N, C-alpha and C positions, 0 to 999 in steps of 0.2 A: 557197447550196449547191444543186446540181441533183441530182435523183434520176431513176432510170429510170422511164419511164411504165408503171404497172402494167397498162395495157391492151395493151402490146406482148407478143407471143407468148412471147418468151424470159423477160422479167421476170415475167410472169404465172405461167409454169410454175416458175420458180425460187422464187417466193414461196409459191405454193399447192400445188405438187407436190413439195415437199422432204420426203423421208421422215424427215429428222432434225429437222424443225420442224413436225410435224403439228399443234401447238397453234394455229398460225395458221389453218390450214384448219378446225380444230374451232371456233375462235371465230367465223369467218365463217359456217359452216353453222349453228351454234346461233343466231346472230343472224338470218340470213335465214329460217330455218324456225321461229323463235320457240320453240326447244327450251330448256326450263328445268327445274330440279329433277331428278327421276328420268328425265325424257324427254331431258335434255341428253346430247349425245355426249361421252363421256369419253375414248375411244381410237379411233384410226383407223389403218388400214394403207393406205399408198399402193400402188396396183396399177399394173401396166404399162398405159399409156393406149392401146396398140395393140390393136384388136379385130379379129383375123384372122377372115375368114369360114370357116365349117366346110365350105362348098361353094365351089369355086374360081370359080364364076360370080357369086357375090354380091359386093357392094361391101365393101371393107375400110374401116375407120375408124380415125383416130388422134385420140383425145380430148385435150383440154388436161390435165384432171386426172380420175383415177378412183380412188376409195378405197372401203374397206368397213369396217364396224364388226365387232366380235367376234360380234354377233348376225346378221351376214350382210346387213345393209342396204348397198346399193351407192349411192354418190354419184357423179354425173357433174357436173363444173363446167366450163363453156365460156365463154370470152370471145370475143365477136364484135364487131369494130370496123366492118367493111364491111357495109353494109346488104344484107340478103337477105330478100326478101319471103316466101320459103319456109322461113325459119329454124324456125318452129314444127314443120313436117314433119320437118326435119332432127333437131330435138330429140327428137321422138317416135321416129324411126328409131333414134337412138343409145340411147334408153331401152329400146326393144323388143329391140334387139340384145343389150344387156347383160343383159336379163331372160332371154332364151332361151338364152344361153350358160352359164347357171348349172347346167344339168343335161345329162347325156349320155343316150344312147339308152336305156339300161336303168334309169335313175334315175326316181324317182317325183316327181310334180308338187308334193307338199308341201315338197320341198326348195327350191322357188322362193321367193326373198325379194324384198322391196320394192326398187325402184330409184327414186331421187330425182334429178331433173335440175335443175340451177341454171344458167341462162344469164344472163350479164351482157352487155347489148347497148348499143352506143354509137349506137343509133338507136331509133326508136319502131316497134314491131311491131303493137300493138293500139290500138284506138280509145279505150279507157278512159283516164281521166286519171291513174290511180295508177301510180307508178313501179315498184311491186312487185306482181306478180300470181301467184296460185297456181292451177293447173289440176288438177282431180281428176276421178275417175270417180264420178258421182253417179247415184242412182236418180232418174229424171225426175219422178216423182210425189211421192216422199217426201223427196227431197234427201238421203237416207241415203247414207253412204259405205260400202257393203258390200264393195266391191272396193278394197283399199288398196294394191295392189302398184305402181301407177304414180302418180307425182306430178311435175308439171313446174312450175318456178318461173322467172319471168323478171324481171330488173331492167332497166328501160329508163332508161338514164342521162339522156337529154334531158328526161325528165319530172321529174327531181329538181332542185328549185330552191332548196333551203335554203342559207342562208349559213352559214359556219363558226360564227358566234356563235349560231345557232339550233339547232345539233345537240343532241339530247337523248338519243337511244337509240343502242345499239351498231350497229344496222343503219344508221341515218342516218350514223353516222361511217364505216362501211365504204363506203357508197355515195359519200359525199363524197370518200373516199380515191381511188376510181376516177375521179370527175369531175375 
């Protein structure tokens, strides 16, 4: 039996952007972000992936999947098959755009909520050997994470080398699914 490649744009959006099957996206995000117990995502709302610019001169973006929790945390999930050396900048742009679009002119900054980006890449982007990397804003001296509103996570599929018989965790099974 043959299945659709989950890395293809249409299949990816059908599986992870389905508003009637949010438990699939929830399982994936909880595994990637290691959210357990009270921290685990229980409910999500799939949002329109199109991010229109507020100013006509700015770039418009069409995300693969965009979702939010009841608490206001926004998740952006992107599948990228074709190698792009600048993908980290693109991820940061998508994250920043989702962040600034949360409030209008007269609204106050406390209404801004965390935006978490998850990119699944069919190429290697960073020099580190780990297939999963998390990028945060940290204080250079204390390494404290005082600013928590931006988080970028990357899964680099070529770095994942486990065989099916060696899979132990849910994240390993998800990454194997994409491989």
